[in-house]
C-alpha positions in Angstrom: -6.3 -14.9 -11.9 -4.6 -12.8 -14.5 -1.6 -14.4 -16.0 0.3 -11.2 -15.1 0.0 -11.7 -11.4 2.2 -13.3 -8.8 0.6 -14.9 -5.8 1.7 -15.1 -2.2 -0.3 -17.4 0.2 -1.3 -15.9 3.5 -2.7 -19.0 5.0 -5.7 -19.9 2.8 -5.9 -16.4 1.4 -4.3 -15.6 -1.9 -2.6 -12.2 -2.1 -2.1 -11.2 -5.8 0.6 -8.8 -7.0 0.3 -7.5 -10.6 3.6 -7.6 -12.6 2.7 -4.2 -14.2 3.7 -2.3 -11.0 6.7 -1.9 -8.6 6.4 -2.4 -4.9 7.6 -0.8 -1.6 8.6 -2.6 1.7 5.9 -0.6 3.4 3.3 -2.7 1.5 2.4 -0.2 -1.2 2.4 -0.7 -5.0 3.7 2.0 -7.3 2.7 2.7 -11.0 3.9 5.5 -13.2 1.1 7.7 -14.4 2.9 10.5 -16.4 2.7 13.3 -14.1 3.8 11.2 -11.1 3.9 7.7 -9.7 0.6 6.4 -8.2 0.7 4.6 -4.9 -1.9 2.2 -3.3 -2.0 -0.6 -0.8 -1.0 -4.0 -1.8 -3.3 -7.1 -1.4 -1.1 -8.1 1.5 -1.7 -4.9 3.4 -5.4 -4.8 2.7 -5.8 -8.4 3.9 -4.1 -7.5 7.1 -6.0 -4.3 7.7 -9.4 -5.7 6.8 -12.2 -3.2 6.2 -10.7 0.3 5.9 -13.2 2.9 7.0 -11.4 6.1 7.7 -8.4 7.9 6.0 -6.8 11.3 6.9 -3.9 13.2 5.4 -1.6 15.4 7.4 0.2 16.9 4.4 -1.2 19.0 1.5 -0.9 18.5 -2.2 2.3 20.1 -3.5 4.3 19.2 -0.4 7.8 18.0 -0.6 8.1 14.6 1.1 10.9 12.5 2.4 10.8 8.7 2.5 9.3 7.5 5.8 7.8 10.9 6.6 4.4 10.6 8.2 1.7 11.8 5.9 -1.5 10.6 7.4 -3.3 7.9 9.2 -5.8 5.1 8.4 -8.3 3.3 10.5 -9.6 -0.2 9.7 -11.4 -3.1 11.5 -8.1 -4.4 12.6 -6.1 -1.3 13.6 -5.3 2.4 13.5 -2.0 3.1 11.7 0.1 6.0 10.6 0.9 6.3 7.0 4.4 7.1 5.7 5.8 8.4 2.3 7.2 5.5 0.4 9.7 7.7 -1.5 11.2 11.2 -1.6 9.4 13.6 -3.9 6.6 16.1 -4.4 3.0 15.1 -3.6 1.0 15.7 -6.8 -2.4 14.7 -5.6 -4.5 12.6 -3.3 -7.4 10.2 -4.5 -10.2 12.6 -3.3 -12.8 9.9 -3.8 -11.3 7.9 -1.0 -12.0 10.8 1.5 -15.8 10.2 0.9 -15.5 6.4 0.7 -12.2 4.8 1.7 -13.9 1.4 1.5 -13.0 1.5 -2.2 -9.5 0.4 -0.9 -11.0 -3.0 0.1 -12.9 -3.5 -3.1 -10.5 -2.3 -5.8 -7.0 -1.8 -4.3 -5.2 -2.0 -7.6 -7.6 0.3 -9.4 -9.8 3.0 -8.0 -8.5 2.4 -4.4 -5.2 4.1 -5.2 -4.0 6.6 -2.5 -1.9 9.4 -3.9 0.6 10.4 -6.6 4.1 11.5 -6.0 6.6 13.1 -8.5 9.5 10.8 -7.3 13.1 12.0 -6.7 14.6 8.6 -7.4 14.1 5.9 -4.8 14.5 2.2 -5.3 11.4 0.2 -5.6 11.0 -3.6 -5.8 9.8 -5.9 -8.7 6.8 -8.0 -7.9 9.2 -10.9 -7.5 11.4 -9.1 -5.1 8.4 -8.0 -3.2 7.3 -11.7 -2.9 10.8 -12.6 -1.6 10.5 -9.8 0.9 7.1 -11.1 2.2 8.4 -14.6 3.2 10.2 -13.6 6.4 7.7 -10.6 7.0 4.8 -13.1 6.9 6.4 -15.5 9.4 6.8 -12.6 11.8 3.3 -11.5 11.3 1.9 -15.0 11.9 3.7 -15.2 15.2 2.4 -11.8 16.3 -1.1 -12.8 15.3 -0.9 -16.1 17.2 0.3 -14.2 20.4 -2.5 -11.6 19.9 -5.4 -13.9 19.2 -4.1 -17.4 20.2 
């Protein structure tokens, strides 16, 4: 464990959250990259999805986005889900390498597994500590749902 991580326990699994990023309530991390803010899935999201094997975008680079606008979809071992913009802004670029091999999200979610960059128009993001506090009640709901589904 890096000293600069916070840890959230998902049962026996440790979900780590680097302190050098901000976080979104839709379980994405954010990190400024100069031209834009890079976004990717948190360890919490990756653990719930399990093996990601398909990713598709329904918007183009350069598009203006509004927070919670549908921008694509993802398929994993556990589910198919729509993807939504975490903030308002202009889409700078996608991580093209993920189109060929989205499994990189599973192996390196905080590095090469990033999803896209957006030039943000404001938008409040959470610190790692605030995200951890957000996860407490969310995890309780998730556990109840999983018990109903698989119990």
